[in-house]
C-alpha positions, 0 to 999 in steps of 0.5 A: 722352843729351841729345846724342842727343836733339838729334841725333835732332831734327835728323837723325831719319832716320839714327838710326831707319833706318840701323842700320849706320853707316859710321863711329861718328859717322855720325849727325852730318853731316860737311860739307867747306867750301871757300873761299880766304877765311878769313873766309868759312870761319869764318862758314860753320864757325860757322853750320854747327857751331851746327846740328850739323854736323861741319866740315872746311875746305879753302882750295884745289882741291888741298885739296878733293881731298886731303880727299875722298880722306882722309875720307867727307863727307855734302856739300861746300859749295865756292866756284868761284873760288880764284885772286886776281882771278878771277871766271869760276868756271872752277877750281871748274867744272873741279873739279866733274867730278873730284869727280863721278867720285870719288863720284857720290853726294856732294852738291856745293853751289857758291857764288860772289860772281860768279854769273850764270845761265850759271855756275849752269847750267854748275855744275849741268850738271857735277854741282853739286846747288845754287848759292848766291850770296854773300852767302848767306841763312843759312836758305836755305843751311841748308835746302839743306845739310840737304836734300842731306845727307838725299838723299845718305844715302837714295841711299847707303843704297839703293845699300847695300841693293841691293848686299846684295840682289844678294849674297843672291840665288842665282846661278840659271842655266837648267837647259837 
């Protein structure tokens, strides 16, 4: 019971408004974190787990795609660079388009230590919801993720309700 109270404090919208969760643990946001550096993954895991998130991790673009195919996530936090000595962000930028086509409602927050205005603009153009420069500020990162999870859940709920509404409407055709 204490766990539900803690979850209701962190994630009140879902416990009150979403009476038909898509998975049993739907009140707990599930986030995929992706980076090729194990230390970064561990730091993110510790930060996010302490805030009540369920965390899965991937170390490569292929790992991200496999995880997205296998599991429903509330958000993705991913690095833009995966090949050693690469700083262009091209791998992550290319992956953004694939992730967007897989699930347009999935919020993707990108991060990089090699950020520039041009890379941030291109990431947003390709579908990222936000851009975080490494090293990140914990409070800002947590605010971004919480906001993106809540927005995505509201959007997905709206889509479910619209689909339900369409299925309940009779197929009315003119009599003439």
